[in-house]
C-alpha positions as CSV (number, residue, x, y, z in Angstrom):
1,X,-22.9,10.9,-1.5
2,X,-23.5,10.1,2.1
3,X,-20.4,10.2,4.3
4,X,-18.4,12.1,1.7
5,X,-18.1,15.8,0.9
6,X,-16.3,16.2,-2.4
7,X,-13.5,18.7,-1.8
8,X,-11.7,18.4,-5.0
9,X,-11.6,15.8,-7.8
10,X,-9.1,15.9,-10.5
11,X,-7.6,13.4,-12.9
12,X,-4.6,13.7,-15.3
13,X,-2.2,11.6,-17.2
14,X,1.5,12.3,-17.7
15,X,4.5,10.4,-19.0
16,X,7.0,9.2,-16.4
17,X,9.9,7.1,-17.7
18,X,10.8,4.3,-15.4
19,X,13.3,2.1,-17.2
20,X,13.6,-0.8,-14.7
21,X,14.7,-3.3,-17.4
22,X,15.2,-3.3,-21.2
23,X,12.0,-3.3,-23.1
24,X,11.3,-5.9,-25.6
25,X,10.4,-5.1,-29.2
26,X,6.7,-4.6,-29.9
27,X,4.9,-6.4,-32.6
28,X,1.8,-5.4,-34.5
29,X,0.6,-3.8,-37.6
30,X,0.6,-0.1,-38.4
31,X,-2.9,0.3,-37.2
32,X,-2.8,-1.7,-34.0
33,X,0.1,-2.3,-31.6
34,X,0.2,-5.5,-29.6
35,X,0.0,-4.8,-25.8
36,X,1.5,-6.3,-22.6
37,X,-0.9,-7.7,-20.0
38,X,-3.0,-5.2,-18.3
39,X,-1.6,-4.2,-14.9
40,X,-2.9,-1.4,-12.8
41,X,-1.2,0.0,-9.7
42,X,-3.1,2.1,-7.1
43,X,-1.9,3.8,-3.9
44,X,-3.3,6.5,-1.6
45,X,-2.3,9.0,1.0
46,X,-4.4,10.7,3.7
47,X,-4.0,14.3,4.7
48,X,-5.9,16.5,7.1
49,X,-9.2,17.7,5.8
50,X,-12.0,19.7,7.4
51,X,-13.9,18.9,10.6
52,X,-14.0,15.1,11.1
53,X,-12.9,14.3,7.5
54,X,-9.6,13.4,5.8
55,X,-8.5,14.5,2.4
56,X,-7.6,11.3,0.5
57,X,-5.5,11.3,-2.7
58,X,-5.6,8.2,-4.8
59,X,-2.7,7.6,-7.2
60,X,-2.9,5.4,-10.3
61,X,-0.2,4.1,-12.6
62,X,0.0,1.8,-15.6
63,X,2.4,1.1,-18.4
64,X,1.8,2.5,-21.9
65,X,2.7,-1.0,-23.1
66,X,-0.5,-2.5,-21.7
67,X,-2.7,-0.4,-24.0
68,X,-4.0,-1.3,-27.4
69,X,-3.4,1.4,-30.0
70,X,-5.3,2.3,-33.2
71,X,-3.9,4.4,-36.0
72,X,-5.3,7.7,-37.1
73,X,-3.9,10.6,-39.1
74,X,-1.9,11.9,-36.2
75,X,-0.2,8.6,-35.3
76,X,-1.4,6.0,-32.7
77,X,-4.0,6.6,-30.0
78,X,-5.1,4.6,-26.9
79,X,-6.7,5.2,-23.6
80,X,-7.5,3.6,-20.2
81,X,-11.1,3.6,-19.0
82,X,-10.6,4.1,-15.3
83,X,-13.2,4.1,-12.5
84,X,-13.2,4.4,-8.7
85,X,-15.9,3.4,-6.3
86,X,-15.6,4.0,-2.5
87,X,-17.9,2.0,-0.2
88,X,-18.7,1.9,3.5
89,X,-20.2,-1.5,4.1
90,X,-23.0,-1.8,1.5
91,X,-23.3,2.0,0.7
92,X,-21.5,3.6,-2.2
93,X,-20.2,7.0,-0.9
94,X,-18.3,8.1,-3.9
95,X,-17.8,7.0,-7.5
96,X,-16.5,8.4,-10.7
97,X,-15.2,7.3,-14.1
98,X,-13.0,8.9,-16.7
99,X,-10.7,8.2,-19.7
100,X,-6.9,8.7,-19.6
101,X,-6.0,9.3,-23.2
102,X,-2.5,8.6,-24.6
103,X,-0.9,9.1,-28.0
104,X,2.2,7.9,-29.8
105,X,3.7,9.3,-33.0
106,X,4.6,5.8,-34.2
107,X,5.5,2.3,-33.1
108,X,9.1,3.2,-32.4
109,X,7.9,4.9,-29.2
110,X,5.9,1.9,-28.0
111,X,8.7,-0.2,-26.7
112,X,9.7,2.4,-24.0
113,X,8.9,1.4,-20.4
114,X,6.9,4.5,-19.7
115,X,4.3,4.8,-17.0
116,X,1.2,6.9,-17.2
117,X,0.1,8.5,-14.0
118,X,-3.3,9.8,-12.8
119,X,-4.6,11.3,-9.6
120,X,-8.0,11.9,-7.9
121,X,-8.8,13.4,-4.5
122,X,-11.9,13.5,-2.3
123,X,-12.7,14.3,1.3
124,X,-14.1,11.4,3.3
125,X,-15.7,11.3,6.8
126,X,-14.4,9.1,9.6
127,X,-15.1,5.4,8.9
128,X,-13.9,2.2,7.3
129,X,-14.0,2.2,3.5
130,X,-13.1,0.0,0.5
131,X,-12.0,1.6,-2.7
132,X,-12.6,-0.5,-5.9
133,X,-10.6,0.7,-8.9
134,X,-11.2,-1.1,-12.3
135,X,-9.2,-0.2,-15.4
136,X,-10.1,-1.2,-18.9
137,X,-8.2,-0.9,-22.2
138,X,-10.4,1.6,-24.1
139,X,-9.7,-0.1,-27.5
140,X,-10.1,-3.6,-26.1
141,X,-12.5,-3.6,-23.1
142,X,-11.9,-7.3,-22.5
143,X,-8.5,-6.4,-21.2
144,X,-9.1,-5.4,-17.6
145,X,-7.4,-5.2,-14.2
146,X,-8.8,-4.0,-10.9
147,X,-7.5,-3.2,-7.5
148,X,-9.3,-3.0,-4.1
149,X,-7.9,-1.0,-1.2
150,X,-8.9,-0.7,2.4
151,X,-9.0,3.0,3.4
152,X,-9.5,3.5,7.2
153,X,-10.3,7.1,8.1
154,X,-9.5,8.1,11.7
155,X,-10.1,11.6,13.3
156,X,-7.0,13.8,13.5
157,X,-6.0,14.3,17.2
158,X,-5.8,18.1,17.6
159,X,-4.0,18.0,20.9
160,X,-0.7,16.7,19.6
161,X,1.6,16.7,16.6
162,X,0.4,14.5,13.8
163,X,2.1,13.5,10.6
164,X,0.2,12.6,7.4
165,X,0.8,9.5,5.3
166,X,4.0,9.5,3.3
167,X,3.6,9.9,-0.4
168,X,6.3,8.5,-2.7
169,X,7.0,10.5,-5.8
170,X,9.2,10.4,-8.9
171,X,9.5,14.2,-9.0
172,X,8.9,17.1,-6.7
173,X,9.6,20.6,-8.0
174,X,8.5,24.2,-7.2
175,X,5.4,25.0,-9.4
176,X,2.5,27.4,-9.8
177,X,-1.2,26.3,-9.5
178,X,-2.6,24.6,-12.6
179,X,-1.2,21.2,-12.5
180,X,-3.4,18.4,-11.1
181,X,-0.4,17.3,-9.0
182,X,0.0,20.8,-7.4
183,X,-0.1,21.3,-3.7
184,X,1.6,23.7,-1.3
185,X,3.6,25.5,-4.0
186,X,4.9,22.1,-5.3
187,X,4.2,19.7,-8.2
188,X,4.3,16.2,-6.7
189,X,4.3,13.4,-9.3
190,X,3.2,10.3,-7.4
191,X,4.8,6.8,-7.8
192,X,1.9,4.5,-7.2
193,X,4.0,1.4,-7.8
194,X,6.5,2.3,-5.1
195,X,9.3,0.9,-7.4
196,X,12.5,2.9,-8.1
197,X,15.3,2.2,-10.5
198,X,19.0,2.8,-9.9
199,X,18.9,6.0,-11.9
200,X,16.0,7.5,-9.9
201,X,15.6,9.5,-6.8
202,X,12.9,8.4,-4.4
203,X,11.1,11.6,-3.5
204,X,9.2,11.9,-0.2
205,X,6.3,14.1,0.6
206,X,4.4,14.4,3.9
207,X,2.6,17.1,6.0
208,X,2.9,17.8,9.7
209,X,0.0,19.4,11.7
210,X,-0.5,20.9,15.2
211,X,3.0,22.2,15.7
212,X,1.9,25.0,18.1
213,X,0.2,22.4,20.4
214,X,2.7,19.6,20.3
215,X,6.2,21.2,20.0
216,X,7.4,22.7,23.3
217,X,9.8,25.1,21.6
218,X,10.3,26.7,18.2
219,X,12.9,24.1,17.3
220,X,12.2,20.6,16.1
221,X,13.7,18.2,13.6
222,X,12.6,15.9,10.8
223,X,14.2,12.4,11.0
224,X,14.4,10.4,7.8
225,X,15.4,6.7,8.1
226,X,15.4,3.7,5.7
227,X,15.7,0.1,6.8
228,X,16.2,-3.0,4.6
229,X,14.3,-6.3,4.9
230,X,16.6,-7.4,7.8
231,X,15.8,-4.2,9.7
232,X,19.3,-2.8,9.2
233,X,19.4,1.0,9.0
234,X,20.6,2.0,5.5
235,X,19.9,5.8,5.8
236,X,19.5,8.1,8.8
237,X,19.6,11.8,8.7
238,X,18.1,14.7,10.7
239,X,17.1,18.1,9.5
240,X,16.7,20.9,12.0
241,X,13.7,23.2,11.6
242,X,12.2,26.3,13.1
243,X,8.5,26.4,13.8
244,X,7.0,29.1,11.6
245,X,3.4,28.0,11.5
246,X,0.8,25.5,12.7
247,X,1.7,23.1,9.9
248,X,4.6,22.3,7.7
249,X,5.5,20.3,4.6
250,X,8.2,17.6,4.6
251,X,10.1,17.1,1.3
252,X,13.1,14.8,1.0
253,X,14.8,12.4,-1.4
254,X,16.5,9.0,-1.2
255,X,19.1,8.0,-3.8
256,X,17.9,4.6,-5.0
257,X,21.1,4.0,-6.8
258,X,22.9,3.5,-3.5
259,X,20.6,0.7,-2.4
260,X,20.8,-2.9,-3.5
261,X,17.8,-4.5,-5.1
262,X,15.2,-5.2,-2.4
263,X,12.3,-4.1,-0.3
264,X,12.8,-1.1,2.1
265,X,10.9,0.7,4.8
266,X,11.0,4.5,4.9
267,X,10.4,6.2,8.2
268,X,9.6,10.0,8.6
269,X,9.4,11.3,12.2
270,X,9.0,14.6,13.9
271,X,11.4,14.9,16.8
272,X,11.5,17.7,19.5
273,X,14.5,19.3,21.0
274,X,14.7,16.7,23.8
275,X,15.0,13.9,21.2
276,X,11.4,12.7,21.8
277,X,9.6,11.4,18.7
278,X,6.3,13.3,18.5
279,X,4.8,11.5,15.5
280,X,6.0,9.2,12.8
281,X,4.8,7.5,9.6
282,X,6.3,4.7,7.5
283,X,6.1,3.5,3.9
284,X,7.3,0.5,2.0
285,X,9.2,0.9,-1.3
286,X,11.2,-1.4,-3.7
287,X,14.5,-0.7,-5.5
288,X,15.6,-2.5,-8.6
289,X,19.3,-1.9,-9.0
290,X,21.0,-3.9,-11.8
291,X,24.4,-2.5,-10.8
292,X,24.4,-3.5,-7.1
293,X,22.1,-6.5,-7.5
294,X,20.6,-8.2,-4.4
295,X,22.3,-8.1,-1.0
296,X,23.3,-11.8,-0.5
297,X,23.3,-11.4,3.2
298,X,19.5,-11.2,3.2
299,X,19.5,-15.0,2.4
300,X,21.0,-15.7,5.8
301,X,18.3,-13.9,7.8
302,X,17.0,-16.3,10.4
303,X,13.3,-16.5,11.2
304,X,14.0,-15.5,14.8
305,X,15.4,-12.2,13.5
306,X,12.2,-11.4,11.7
307,X,9.6,-12.9,14.0
308,X,10.6,-11.6,17.5
309,X,7.0,-10.4,17.8
310,X,6.4,-13.5,19.9
311,X,8.7,-12.3,22.7
312,X,5.9,-10.6,24.7
313,X,3.0,-12.9,23.8
314,X,1.2,-15.0,26.3
315,X,0.4,-18.7,25.7
316,X,-3.2,-17.7,25.0
317,X,-2.0,-15.2,22.4
318,X,0.1,-17.9,20.7
319,X,-2.8,-20.4,20.7
320,X,-5.0,-17.8,19.1
321,X,-2.5,-17.0,16.3
322,X,-2.1,-20.7,15.6
323,X,-5.9,-21.1,15.4
324,X,-6.1,-18.1,13.1
325,X,-3.5,-19.7,10.9
326,X,-5.9,-22.7,10.3
327,X,-6.1,-22.1,6.6
328,X,-2.3,-22.4,6.3
329,X,-1.7,-25.3,8.7
330,X,-1.0,-28.9,7.6
331,X,-2.3,-31.9,9.5
332,X,1.1,-32.8,10.8
333,X,1.7,-29.3,12.0
334,X,-1.6,-29.4,13.8
335,X,-0.6,-32.6,15.6
336,X,2.8,-31.2,16.6
337,X,1.3,-28.0,18.0
338,X,-1.3,-29.9,20.0
339,X,1.5,-31.8,21.8
340,X,3.3,-28.6,22.9
341,X,2.9,-26.8,26.3
342,X,4.3,-23.5,27.4
343,X,5.2,-20.2,25.8
344,X,8.8,-21.1,24.9
345,X,8.0,-24.2,22.8
346,X,4.9,-22.7,21.1
347,X,6.7,-19.5,20.2
348,X,9.6,-21.5,18.8
349,X,7.1,-23.6,16.7
350,X,5.5,-20.5,15.3
351,X,8.9,-19.0,14.4
352,X,9.7,-22.3,12.5
353,X,6.1,-22.5,11.0
354,X,6.3,-19.1,9.3
355,X,10.0,-19.4,8.6
356,X,9.2,-22.3,6.2
357,X,6.9,-20.1,4.2
358,X,7.6,-17.3,1.8
359,X,9.0,-14.0,3.3
360,X,6.2,-11.6,4.2
361,X,3.5,-14.2,4.3
362,X,2.8,-13.9,8.0
363,X,2.3,-10.1,7.8
364,X,-0.1,-10.4,4.8
365,X,-2.0,-13.4,6.4
366,X,-2.5,-11.6,9.7
367,X,-3.6,-8.4,7.9
368,X,-6.3,-10.5,6.2
369,X,-7.3,-12.0,9.6
370,X,-7.6,-8.6,11.1
371,X,-9.7,-7.4,8.2
372,X,-12.0,-10.5,8.3
373,X,-12.5,-10.0,12.1
374,X,-13.4,-6.4,11.6
375,X,-15.8,-6.9,8.6
376,X,-17.4,-10.4,9.1
377,X,-17.8,-10.9,12.8
378,X,-21.3,-12.0,13.5
379,X,-23.2,-13.1,16.6
380,X,-20.0,-13.3,18.7
381,X,-18.3,-15.5,16.1
382,X,-14.9,-14.2,15.0
383,X,-14.8,-13.1,11.3
384,X,-11.9,-15.4,10.4
385,X,-14.1,-18.4,11.3
386,X,-16.9,-17.4,8.9
387,X,-17.2,-18.4,5.3
388,X,-16.5,-14.9,4.0
389,X,-13.6,-14.5,6.3
390,X,-12.1,-17.8,5.1
391,X,-12.4,-16.9,1.5
392,X,-10.9,-13.4,2.1
393,X,-8.0,-14.9,4.0
394,X,-7.2,-17.5,1.4
395,X,-7.8,-15.6,-1.8
396,X,-7.6,-11.9,-0.7
397,X,-9.9,-9.1,-1.7
398,X,-12.0,-9.8,-4.8
399,X,-11.8,-7.8,-8.0
400,X,-15.5,-7.0,-7.5
401,X,-18.3,-7.2,-4.9
402,X,-21.9,-7.6,-5.9
403,X,-24.0,-7.1,-2.8
404,X,-27.8,-7.5,-2.5
405,X,-28.6,-6.9,1.2
406,X,-32.3,-5.7,0.9
407,X,-34.0,-7.1,-2.2
408,X,-37.8,-7.8,-1.7
409,X,-37.8,-11.2,-3.4
410,X,-34.5,-12.6,-2.1
411,X,-32.6,-13.2,1.1
412,X,-29.4,-11.1,1.5
413,X,-26.7,-12.4,-0.8
414,X,-23.3,-11.4,-2.2
415,X,-21.3,-12.5,-5.2
416,X,-17.5,-12.0,-5.1
417,X,-15.6,-12.1,-8.4
418,X,-11.9,-12.8,-8.7
419,X,-10.7,-12.0,-12.2
420,X,-7.2,-13.2,-11.6
421,X,-8.0,-16.8,-10.3
422,X,-8.3,-19.6,-12.8
423,X,-9.3,-17.2,-15.6
424,X,-12.1,-15.6,-13.5
425,X,-14.1,-17.2,-10.7
426,X,-17.0,-16.3,-8.4
427,X,-18.0,-17.1,-4.8
428,X,-21.7,-16.7,-3.8
429,X,-22.8,-16.2,-0.2
430,X,-26.3,-16.2,1.2
431,X,-27.7,-15.2,4.6
432,X,-29.9,-18.2,4.8
433,X,-31.1,-17.4,8.4
434,X,-32.0,-13.8,9.2
435,X,-29.3,-11.7,11.0
436,X,-26.8,-14.6,10.9
437,X,-23.6,-15.1,8.9
438,X,-23.5,-15.4,5.1
439,X,-22.8,-19.0,4.1
440,X,-20.8,-20.0,1.0
441,X,-23.3,-21.8,-1.2
442,X,-21.5,-21.8,-4.6
443,X,-18.2,-21.2,-6.3
444,X,-16.7,-21.8,-9.7
445,X,-13.2,-22.2,-8.1
446,X,-11.9,-25.7,-8.3
447,X,-12.1,-27.6,-4.9
448,X,-14.7,-25.3,-3.5
449,X,-18.4,-26.1,-3.2
450,X,-20.3,-25.8,-6.5
451,X,-24.1,-25.6,-7.0
452,X,-25.2,-23.9,-10.2
453,X,-28.8,-23.8,-8.8
454,X,-27.7,-21.9,-5.7
455,X,-29.8,-18.8,-6.4
456,X,-33.1,-20.7,-6.7
457,X,-32.3,-23.1,-3.9
458,X,-30.9,-20.7,-1.3
459,X,-31.4,-17.0,-2.3
460,X,-35.0,-16.8,-3.6
461,X,-37.9,-16.9,-1.2
462,X,-40.2,-19.9,-1.7
463,X,-43.3,-18.9,-3.6
């Protein structure tokens, strides 16, 4: 397992009731209960590890309603066949697979909106990683969902205060060792979905390091803030603390029932006695509140209020963003932008351009551009301009990568599979010229290039 030293690996399944909406009645016979569509949620948090490594916890969640059940003498049984594979480029640095079992006494329990939760943890060295997590219905393996996550690992700066990622949880209580969710005298039950109902508390867990090096006195504070989608501050409170050790645990809770339905940003910051923020971390979460509904004022948010990022951009920066948006741009928009000059007119255009599109699209699109540039840049060509970069930006991370970089009888090639597109599609890329970019030579997705003989024509060496 190059690049990874396994520090701890655990997995467990527990029942967490999250009644976000009334559950419909289940149908089925006594020996097999019909299931909802398979939907897997995965999240992670990074904590300080040893040397140049971070301790990464991965959290998994899925509904009991997505499982297929079979009858036995004790009732109904089901399970999720869950796997995880962590890669750096073409190298697998960690993989594991396990079954999360689940039982019901009878079909009357099946209609509950109950989430099953699992956790695994591993130490990973500094680097850029992709984690692929497939989940299959144990009693019906054709029912599958998969999630791919980017996990960047950066070294912890030992010269200043550092805060870990924020972990969202459905419950945090004092506990003794033994639970797979135990850490620092606490049992922390993760919420991988990041969704909370009106009856729930949104629990918060984080860790702070290097307090002796970064805090000038024995007094500091933890600042908890929550903003809505319009960047309005909904929660703000400060808790004073005394420095008693080199590190500390942060535990807090947000009352979801006081927030309208919507997306929120949680901020956790370490503040010294002079009001200086020493370190901070943020986390998105969603509230479903049937009592308060959706805040109607969010519909009146102007694009300018949400895209003031252009305020400090140069004209070159604006031109670059517009070029990066090439896979979203229409011909008429291309002609309009070409006629513009100056920062003011171009920034106004981009505000209007993204304002016409679904909320949050710009953030997601630019994240994909950033990833494409980091992963697929070749011979001085930006990654977003390459075939793999284009496919990633338009369709996102695939359900599965099948990479063949060093096979003796073929040129390097990759096959990307998207289970959720048009019932399942593939994209095939071949490095037709040594040390150059991978070219898209075949896809089963409509409107993309298709060549069913691609492997013989482009990947195999001529005999």
